[in-house]
C-alpha positions in Angstrom: 187.7 123.4 48.6 187.3 122.7 44.8 188.8 126.0 43.6 192.1 126.3 46.2 192.1 122.6 44.5 192.4 123.8 41.0 194.5 127.0 42.7 197.1 124.4 43.9 197.0 122.9 40.9 197.7 125.5 38.5 200.7 126.9 40.6 201.7 123.3 40.4 202.2 123.2 37.4 204.2 126.2 36.5 206.2 125.0 39.5 207.1 121.6 38.1 207.9 122.9 34.5 209.7 126.5 35.5 213.4 126.5 34.4 216.1 127.0 37.1 219.1 124.8 38.8 217.0 122.2 40.5 216.0 120.2 37.6 219.0 120.1 35.6 220.3 119.0 38.7 217.6 116.4 39.1 218.5 115.4 35.9 221.7 114.7 36.3 221.8 113.2 39.6 219.3 110.5 37.6 221.9 110.2 34.9 225.2 109.9 36.6 223.5 107.7 39.7 220.2 106.5 38.9 217.0 107.1 41.1 218.6 106.3 43.9 220.7 109.4 43.5 217.8 111.4 41.6 215.4 110.8 44.8 218.5 111.9 47.4 218.9 115.2 45.4 215.3 115.7 45.1 214.0 114.4 49.0 216.4 117.7 49.8 214.3 120.0 47.5 211.2 118.7 48.4 211.7 119.7 52.7 213.3 122.9 51.7 209.9 123.5 49.5 207.6 122.5 52.4 210.4 124.5 54.5 209.4 127.8 52.6 205.9 127.0 52.6 204.9 126.7 56.1 207.3 130.0 56.5 205.7 132.0 54.1 201.9 131.6 54.9 202.8 131.4 59.2 205.6 133.4 59.6 205.3 135.6 56.3 206.9 138.9 58.6 209.8 136.4 59.5 210.5 135.8 55.9 210.3 139.7 55.0 212.8 140.4 57.3 215.8 137.2 55.9 214.9 139.1 52.2 216.7 141.7 53.9 219.5 139.7 53.4 219.1 138.4 49.6 222.1 139.7 48.3 223.9 137.8 50.9 221.2 134.6 50.6 221.8 135.1 46.2 225.8 135.4 46.8 226.0 132.1 48.9 223.4 130.4 46.7 225.2 131.5 43.5 228.6 130.2 44.8 227.4 127.3 46.1 225.7 126.1 42.5 228.9 127.5 40.5 230.9 125.4 42.5 228.9 122.5 41.4 229.3 123.5 37.7 232.7 123.8 37.9 232.7 120.5 39.4 230.8 118.7 36.8 232.3 120.4 33.9 236.2 120.2 34.8 236.4 117.2 36.9 233.5 114.7 37.5 234.5 111.8 36.1 232.0 108.6 35.1 233.1 105.1 36.9 233.3 102.3 34.6 233.7 98.8 34.6 236.3 96.4 33.0 233.7 96.7 29.7 233.5 100.1 29.5 229.9 100.6 30.9 229.4 103.3 33.6 228.1 102.1 37.0 226.7 103.0 39.2 228.6 103.3 43.3 226.2 105.7 45.4 226.8 105.0 49.1 225.0 106.5 52.4 227.7 108.9 51.9 226.7 109.7 48.4 222.9 110.0 49.4 223.8 112.0 52.4 225.9 115.0 49.5 223.1 114.7 47.2 220.3 115.4 49.6 223.0 117.9 51.6 222.9 119.7 47.6 219.2 119.8 46.9 218.5 121.4 50.4 221.0 124.0 49.8 220.0 124.6 46.7 216.5 125.1 47.2 216.9 127.3 50.1 219.3 129.5 49.0 217.4 130.1 45.9 216.1 134.1 45.8 213.1 133.1 43.3 212.1 130.3 45.1 211.8 132.3 48.5 210.0 135.1 46.4 207.8 132.1 44.4 206.4 130.8 48.2 206.1 134.5 49.3 204.4 136.5 46.8 202.1 133.7 46.1 201.0 133.0 50.2 200.9 136.5 50.6 198.1 137.0 47.3 196.2 133.8 48.4 195.8 134.5 51.9 193.5 137.4 51.3 190.6 135.4 49.6 191.6 132.0 51.1 190.8 130.4 54.3 194.0 128.2 56.4 192.5 125.4 55.7 192.1 126.4 52.1 195.7 127.6 52.0 196.5 124.0 53.5 194.6 122.4 50.3 196.1 124.7 48.0 199.7 124.3 49.1 199.4 120.5 49.5 198.3 119.9 46.1 200.7 122.6 44.4 203.2 120.5 46.2 202.0 117.2 45.1 201.7 117.7 41.7 205.6 119.0 41.6 206.4 116.4 43.5 204.8 113.7 40.8 206.5 115.4 38.0 209.7 115.8 39.7 209.5 111.1 39.7 208.5 111.2 36.3 211.9 113.4 35.6 214.0 110.7 37.9 212.3 107.9 36.2 212.7 109.2 32.9 216.0 110.1 33.1 217.2 107.0 34.8 216.0 105.3 32.0 218.0 106.9 29.0 220.7 106.2 31.3 221.1 103.3 30.1 221.0 104.0 26.6 224.5 106.2 27.0 227.8 105.2 27.3 230.3 106.9 29.5 231.1 109.0 26.6 228.0 110.2 26.4 227.5 111.1 30.0 230.3 112.8 30.5 229.1 115.2 27.7 226.1 115.7 29.5 227.5 116.4 33.0 229.7 119.1 31.3 226.2 120.4 29.4 224.6 120.4 32.8 227.4 122.1 34.4 227.8 124.6 32.1 224.2 125.5 32.9 224.6 125.7 36.3 227.2 128.0 36.1 225.1 130.2 33.7 222.4 130.2 36.6 224.8 131.2 39.2 226.2 134.2 37.1 222.5 135.1 35.9 221.6 135.1 39.9 224.8 137.7 40.5 223.6 139.4 37.4 220.6 139.9 39.1 221.9 140.9 42.3 224.4 143.8 41.2 222.1 145.2 38.1 218.7 144.5 38.9 217.6 145.1 42.6 219.2 148.6 42.4 
């Protein structure tokens, strides 16, 4: 069981430092909407990860069948990420008060939007599906169900802790930024999201033949 903990810790670190649209959106949400925005978004990501972990471990055949539609999943996911990127580059405005200070106006409707966007971005990312399926398959051969439960539990726990740290750090940085700087960060984050979306499409068109 100790070996399962060690493997889970290592896998969690890999997941925590992996670069993808999720990490930039977590930071962007936290800078724009404070910790509430970050946690709303990342909760959707966490639930998506848990669902994929369960499906990959208990219903791997189903996930493999879903991968038959990986092109469609990839295009839908890329379109969603691309639209978010375009919004933050061209349309997102930073709300300010009378002192030209950025303000947070984050209500229940915003919470739902952030949560759904986190869930969708993560769920429709082909690399996320492959990550969980490949690791579930790899560890299934030499680990019992109990060991895999511990392994992936530790993995998800490490990743969640890392996400919390990202949110806290980004929320703290936010207080030192003026509206102009937050606007620049929005445009940079949006551009990165657009690049990720295009890279997904590129992978579908040229790397999966």
